[in-house]
Wavefront OBJ file of the C-alpha trace (Angstrom):
o trace
v -0.158 0.018 0.087
v 1.553 3.282 -1.117
v 2.419 5.800 1.612
v -0.062 8.993 1.957
v 1.599 12.013 1.420
v 1.316 13.226 4.784
v 2.931 10.756 7.265
v 1.206 11.415 10.627
v 3.620 11.074 13.962
v 2.484 10.852 17.585
v 4.845 12.167 19.788
v 3.348 11.001 23.607
v 5.307 11.501 26.908
v 5.503 8.621 28.754
v 3.476 8.742 32.448
v 3.048 12.245 32.011
v 2.633 13.562 35.305
v 4.495 10.953 37.145
v 7.598 12.351 34.889
v 6.785 15.891 35.190
v 7.289 14.752 38.853
v 10.414 12.713 38.482
v 12.204 15.019 36.752
v 13.207 17.318 39.674
v 13.408 14.778 42.021
v 15.849 11.867 40.589
v 15.765 9.770 43.303
v 12.011 8.689 42.548
v 13.356 6.886 39.486
v 12.842 3.485 39.521
v 10.146 4.233 42.545
v 6.275 3.626 42.038
v 4.659 7.552 41.805
v 0.775 8.239 41.397
v -0.757 12.096 41.274
v -3.864 12.592 42.726
v -7.024 14.784 41.268
v -8.345 18.338 42.559
v -8.901 17.968 46.664
v -6.466 15.042 46.447
v -9.479 12.776 46.096
v -8.532 9.903 42.973
v -5.489 8.485 41.335
v -5.184 10.011 37.745
v -1.697 8.948 36.769
v 0.381 6.799 37.527
v 4.358 5.574 36.883
v 4.825 2.061 35.412
v 5.832 1.083 38.798
v 2.939 2.124 39.789
v 0.844 -0.162 37.109
v 2.627 -2.733 37.917
v 1.527 -3.013 41.087
v -1.774 -3.043 39.975
v -2.946 0.256 41.110
v -6.412 1.614 39.057
v -6.227 4.417 37.267
v -9.656 6.743 38.577
v -9.555 5.099 42.388
v -10.567 6.820 44.953
v -7.051 7.249 47.273
v -8.432 5.959 50.050
v -9.399 2.697 49.095
v -5.791 1.818 48.367
v -3.849 3.520 51.197
v -3.087 0.134 52.496
v -1.014 -0.317 49.346
v 0.291 3.083 49.323
v 2.063 2.759 52.952
v 3.110 -1.225 52.060
v 4.718 -0.171 48.669
v 6.361 2.831 49.616
v 4.298 4.766 46.492
v 5.303 8.378 46.626
v 2.132 10.623 46.448
v 2.070 14.004 45.241
v -1.206 16.364 44.555
v -1.895 17.649 40.305
v 0.801 20.489 40.219
v -0.949 22.021 37.007
v 1.360 24.916 36.723
v 4.035 22.702 36.661
v 2.585 20.685 33.914
v 1.914 23.270 31.719
v 4.806 24.608 31.326
v 6.694 21.560 30.872
v 4.302 20.802 28.141
v 4.897 23.790 26.367
v 8.608 22.896 26.398
v 8.078 19.971 24.683
v 6.452 21.281 22.227
v 9.049 24.423 21.165
v 11.360 21.393 20.989
v 8.924 19.721 18.863
v 8.307 22.964 16.386
v 12.538 22.522 15.703
v 11.962 19.232 14.064
v 8.486 20.415 11.722
v 6.380 23.582 11.823
v 3.357 20.859 10.880
v 2.426 19.960 14.575
v -0.817 19.783 15.933
v -1.119 20.337 20.014
v -3.011 17.555 20.691
v -3.410 17.013 24.268
v -1.041 18.387 27.265
v 0.745 15.238 26.462
v 0.595 14.603 23.152
v 1.050 15.944 19.465
v 0.215 15.090 16.224
v 3.300 16.042 13.499
v 3.818 15.384 9.620
v 6.694 13.745 8.353
v 5.946 13.072 5.370
v 8.858 15.118 3.869
v 11.196 12.753 5.043
v 13.125 9.875 3.674
v 14.139 8.327 6.960
v 11.162 9.077 9.110
v 12.448 5.675 11.375
v 15.799 8.252 12.096
v 13.943 11.639 12.206
v 11.681 9.937 15.122
v 14.401 8.656 17.321
v 16.338 11.640 16.771
v 13.035 13.538 18.190
v 12.664 10.913 21.346
v 16.256 11.908 22.115
v 16.311 15.382 21.649
v 13.149 15.968 24.029
v 14.875 13.276 26.534
v 18.046 15.735 26.254
v 16.379 18.913 26.417
v 13.930 18.377 28.634
v 14.495 15.440 30.205
v 10.779 13.605 29.729
v 10.665 10.081 28.001
v 8.698 10.386 25.184
v 7.101 7.482 22.578
v 6.683 8.088 18.901
v 4.592 6.350 16.928
v 4.362 6.960 13.146
v 1.697 5.670 10.663
v -0.362 7.247 7.319
v -3.381 8.052 9.463
v -3.856 9.698 12.657
v -5.481 6.301 13.933
v -2.962 4.564 12.728
v 0.143 6.750 14.358
v -1.803 6.307 17.632
v -1.839 2.292 17.320
v 1.616 2.324 16.551
v 2.489 4.707 19.645
v 0.603 2.449 21.930
v 2.389 -0.282 20.668
v 6.390 1.817 20.783
v 5.125 2.228 24.445
v 4.581 -1.367 25.055
v 7.640 -2.831 23.760
v 10.725 -2.103 26.129
v 12.613 -3.705 22.342
v 11.208 -1.099 20.349
v 13.368 1.442 21.925
v 10.417 4.239 21.657
v 9.940 4.163 18.123
v 7.707 2.353 16.264
v 6.616 2.970 12.104
v 3.347 0.856 11.378
v 4.213 -0.832 8.335
v 2.806 -0.217 4.670
v 0.792 -3.673 5.264
v 0.012 -3.287 8.777
v -2.313 -6.218 8.942
v 0.002 -8.128 11.210
v -0.058 -5.717 13.518
v -3.759 -4.729 13.339
v -4.180 -8.608 14.124
v -2.735 -8.483 17.379
v -4.709 -5.304 18.578
v -7.991 -5.720 20.447
v -10.749 -2.989 19.126
v -10.571 -1.181 22.520
v -6.828 -1.013 22.125
v -8.244 1.429 18.827
v -8.381 5.863 19.023
v -11.838 6.164 19.581
v -13.294 3.060 20.489
v -14.094 2.544 24.203
v -14.618 -0.156 26.030
v -18.639 0.136 25.431
v -18.198 0.424 21.954
v -15.651 -2.616 21.719
v -18.401 -4.845 23.676
v -21.257 -4.134 20.911
v -18.181 -4.682 18.217
v -17.837 -8.143 20.036
v -21.229 -9.183 19.502
v -20.905 -9.042 15.977
v -17.544 -11.291 15.798
v -14.878 -7.979 15.073
v -12.675 -8.258 17.671
v -9.639 -6.813 16.824
v -8.378 -3.886 15.028
v -7.696 -5.892 11.723
v -11.389 -7.232 12.298
v -12.673 -3.256 11.956
v -10.118 -3.040 9.425
v -12.229 -5.562 7.061
v -15.691 -4.500 7.782
v -17.806 -2.666 5.457
v -17.420 0.955 5.939
v -21.010 1.545 5.123
v -22.677 -1.409 7.467
v -20.590 -0.162 10.337
v -21.544 3.601 9.543
v -25.817 2.553 9.904
v -24.854 0.068 12.135
v -22.924 2.959 14.586
v -21.857 6.134 13.749
v -19.955 8.373 11.229
v -17.218 8.321 13.354
v -16.612 4.802 13.556
v -16.894 4.673 9.802
v -13.763 7.188 9.560
v -11.834 4.919 11.767
v -12.121 1.951 9.482
v -10.925 4.415 6.384
v -8.301 5.381 8.953
v -7.162 1.751 9.623
v -6.937 1.284 5.589
v -4.865 4.159 5.615
v -7.007 6.552 4.578
v -6.576 9.782 6.382
v -9.964 11.371 7.729
v -8.624 13.522 10.105
v -6.524 16.552 9.347
v -3.544 17.940 11.266
v -5.331 20.725 13.204
v -2.084 23.508 13.529
v -4.294 26.301 13.971
v -6.039 26.422 17.756
v -9.598 26.316 17.059
v -11.565 29.542 18.624
v -12.420 28.802 22.457
v -16.003 28.871 23.191
v -15.787 29.142 26.988
v -14.055 29.445 30.109
v -14.890 27.421 33.158
v -13.027 27.774 36.452
v -14.580 25.268 38.763
v -13.527 23.324 42.364
v -14.915 21.437 45.033
v -14.309 22.758 48.200
v -11.964 20.711 50.992
v -14.644 20.559 53.224
v -18.461 21.056 53.545
v -18.891 25.228 52.880
v -21.700 26.927 54.773
v -21.066 30.663 55.253
v -21.938 32.783 52.818
v -18.730 34.863 53.167
v -16.870 31.651 52.448
v -18.453 30.935 49.215
v -18.601 34.720 48.543
v -14.329 34.112 48.740
v -14.638 31.262 46.296
v -16.690 32.261 44.042
v -14.616 35.835 43.591
v -11.319 33.892 43.715
v -12.756 31.419 40.406
v -14.257 34.774 38.624
v -10.533 36.448 39.249
v -9.049 33.448 37.644
v -10.724 33.119 35.110
v -10.736 36.910 34.071
v -6.845 36.123 34.053
v -7.806 33.220 31.690
v -9.234 35.915 29.361
v -6.674 38.388 28.903
v -4.042 35.922 28.641
v -6.195 34.466 24.939
v -6.720 38.169 24.662
v -10.105 37.875 25.009
v -13.207 39.336 26.364
v -16.571 38.138 27.419
v -20.249 38.902 27.266
v -22.246 36.583 29.348
v -20.901 34.997 33.100
v -23.058 31.904 34.513
v -22.102 30.934 38.468
v -23.120 27.485 39.527
v -23.179 26.211 43.095
v -24.404 22.937 44.448
v -24.290 20.536 47.711
v -22.988 16.672 47.373
v -25.191 14.745 44.812
v -24.859 12.740 47.357
v -26.087 13.988 50.395
v -29.803 13.294 52.353
v -32.553 14.864 50.296
v -33.339 18.128 52.303
v -29.447 18.889 51.683
v -29.156 18.649 47.758
v -29.456 21.006 45.863
v -27.666 23.104 42.918
v -28.548 25.752 40.953
v -27.272 28.209 38.735
v -27.628 32.166 37.894
v -26.786 34.425 34.808
v -25.197 37.758 34.025
v -25.074 39.922 30.517
v -22.640 42.255 30.640
v -23.809 45.621 28.664
v -20.375 45.473 27.142
v -17.949 42.573 26.689
v -15.166 42.841 29.286
v -11.584 41.138 31.020
v -11.924 43.639 33.609
v -11.730 41.391 37.077
v -13.438 44.259 39.002
v -16.581 43.553 36.601
v -16.377 40.213 36.793
v -16.626 39.906 40.341
v -19.236 42.107 40.827
v -21.580 39.994 38.315
v -20.106 36.860 40.164
v -21.521 38.930 44.105
v -24.452 39.318 42.048
v -25.236 36.073 40.589
v -24.457 34.404 43.961
v -27.306 36.018 45.922
v -29.737 34.725 43.844
v -28.624 31.048 44.363
v -27.218 30.999 48.124
v -29.689 29.183 50.481
v -28.551 29.259 54.190
v -27.473 26.505 56.246
v -27.175 24.269 53.454
v -23.302 22.230 53.204
v -22.130 23.429 49.930
v -19.639 21.073 48.199
v -18.934 22.859 44.688
v -19.225 26.069 43.065
v -18.133 27.193 39.741
v -17.893 30.190 37.212
v -18.359 29.341 33.330
v -17.654 32.736 30.597
v -19.150 32.174 26.916
v -19.940 34.427 24.279
v -16.193 35.465 23.942
v -14.639 38.014 22.024
v -11.419 39.038 19.992
v -10.852 42.096 22.719
v -9.562 43.932 19.574
v -12.604 43.808 17.762
v -14.835 44.964 20.290
v -17.468 47.367 19.047
v -17.414 50.037 21.370
v -20.946 51.834 22.124
v -21.871 55.255 20.600
v -21.640 56.657 24.164
v -20.108 55.533 27.210
v -21.095 53.272 29.745
v -22.143 55.098 32.912
v -18.494 54.590 35.483
v -16.754 52.353 32.581
v -13.558 53.863 31.767
v -11.666 51.087 29.032
v -8.439 52.768 29.032
v -8.389 52.791 32.721
v -9.476 49.396 32.896
v -7.488 47.991 30.478
v -4.271 49.783 32.636
v -5.506 48.626 35.671
v -5.492 45.166 34.752
v -2.375 45.527 32.729
v -0.545 46.770 35.755
v -2.213 43.550 38.173
v -1.296 41.244 35.787
v 2.497 42.553 35.359
v 2.911 42.428 38.985
v 1.535 39.079 39.373
v 4.097 37.354 36.830
v 6.810 38.758 38.227
v 6.066 38.183 42.257
v 3.841 34.934 41.866
v 0.103 34.964 41.715
v -2.056 36.416 43.954
v 0.769 39.187 45.155
v -2.463 41.477 44.532
v -5.674 40.351 44.694
v -9.259 41.779 45.711
v -9.811 41.540 49.274
v -12.893 39.938 49.134
v -11.530 36.823 47.592
v -10.373 36.343 51.388
v -7.221 35.894 53.051
v -7.523 32.381 54.706
v -9.278 30.414 52.118
v -10.543 27.530 54.641
v -12.554 26.511 51.580
v -9.682 26.109 49.272
v -9.053 22.429 47.361
v -6.859 20.608 48.989
v -3.360 20.394 47.548
v -1.316 18.314 50.956
v 1.433 16.877 48.950
v 1.969 19.215 45.683
v 5.569 19.648 44.684
v 6.974 22.967 43.837
v 6.164 24.967 41.323
v 10.256 24.550 39.802
v 9.698 25.987 36.694
v 7.185 29.277 37.044
v 7.994 30.584 40.471
v 11.380 32.375 41.725
v 11.076 30.975 45.070
v 10.855 27.310 43.419
v 13.636 27.202 41.642
v 15.180 24.158 42.421
v 18.916 25.116 44.703
v 22.120 23.419 44.384
v 24.091 22.905 46.914
v 28.492 24.171 46.450
l 1 2 3 4 5 6 7 8 9 10 11 12 13 14 15 16 17 18 19 20 21 22 23 24 25 26 27 28 29 30 31 32 33 34 35 36 37 38 39 40 41 42 43 44 45 46 47 48 49 50 51 52 53 54 55 56 57 58 59 60 61 62 63 64 65 66 67 68 69 70 71 72 73 74 75 76 77 78 79 80 81 82 83 84 85 86 87 88 89 90 91 92 93 94 95 96 97 98 99 100 101 102 103 104 105 106 107 108 109 110 111 112 113 114 115 116 117 118 119 120 121 122 123 124 125 126 127 128 129 130 131 132 133 134 135 136 137 138 139 140 141 142 143 144 145 146 147 148 149 150 151 152 153 154 155 156 157 158 159 160 161 162 163 164 165 166 167 168 169 170 171 172 173 174 175 176 177 178 179 180 181 182 183 184 185 186 187 188 189 190 191 192 193 194 195 196 197 198 199 200 201 202 203 204 205 206 207 208 209 210 211 212 213 214 215 216 217 218 219 220 221 222 223 224 225 226 227 228 229 230 231 232 233 234 235 236 237 238 239 240 241 242 243 244 245 246 247 248 249 250 251 252 253 254 255 256 257 258 259 260 261 262 263 264 265 266 267 268 269 270 271 272 273 274 275 276 277 278 279 280 281 282 283 284 285 286 287 288 289 290 291 292 293 294 295 296 297 298 299 300 301 302 303 304 305 306 307 308 309 310 311 312 313 314 315 316 317 318 319 320 321 322 323 324 325 326 327 328 329 330 331 332 333 334 335 336 337 338 339 340 341 342 343 344 345 346 347 348 349 350 351 352 353 354 355 356 357 358 359 360 361 362 363 364 365 366 367 368 369 370 371 372 373 374 375 376 377 378 379 380 381 382 383 384 385 386 387 388 389 390 391 392 393 394 395 396 397 398 399 400 401 402 403 404 405 406 407 408 409 410 411 412 413 414 415 416 417 418 419 420 421 422 423 424
């Protein structure tokens, strides 16, 4: 089967969160490591050693505490500032190899290697360079389509003898015959079970299935998977980041919260964070929604969830406007005496700040130039001296409601005070 003009490579950082934690703690090499979700609730990442111990993904940490203690597993709270920064560093290295790149997720990127005469050698060069320049191990899978590249990457990870790189052969039937359908991109366990009931148990079976039958029985998406397994690209490289449609900042509280002032502080904090995200992306919002709920497992009298919206008279990214709107919405939905578990802020109807059409007459009490200058100054101070160096008083000082991160590692690459020190 001749190759297409595009040759997809998927570069995936191995056990990304765990590898990030190991990067600045070399003594963790060979030690089982797990990373926890928000509020230190569930296991969301595992090193290979932790996987070998049989620790399940998504397991509540309290259910495996005995195993963690007995096997001396190192446990970390999630450190998204660190992970995001290291992800950006990996991408910057990959861009040195080709301008044709799609950042698929925080730890995965698709590249086009179609112009290279020796994709295997190039893939090994990518793997070695990323490790040397960032300290993070990656696997590279190469195929004629994104789906085949994904499958190749899985094989590269599973077989140490391959050295972290696998090129899907021009005739992939033997390889696909050894892959279960749930190992294929976009085919989860439920869909795999449905396929199994009609005799499709391997990726090769799916490749050889009639695309029209698959489309009628399942969906267009599964039909595309069949075609991709046959080497026909249906999914292009998306090199431009699609415009963001909304921004959500939502957190569970570290404890049940009943006091209005605590909840107000939390909502104001989330609104501030959402405003920061807007400005970083050069966006403004026309609409805000505040949500508040108790635990869905609370007794019926305490079970409550509600939301309220606010439409801004003019698109904004000013934190002062955000907090004022958030407090206005919160007053509408707060019920005294309930043990609240979670609150959130959602912004939608986003616009490019540079293209906002201002009204003919200025809004009372609103000076866009002063607003922009103030927010720019706040952002600059917080960037230089650390987040929350300057913040609004309503966000609170004690923050006893704040999300639990009792095992969080330092932000080695994004905070001056957390820089790793080497003694002389």
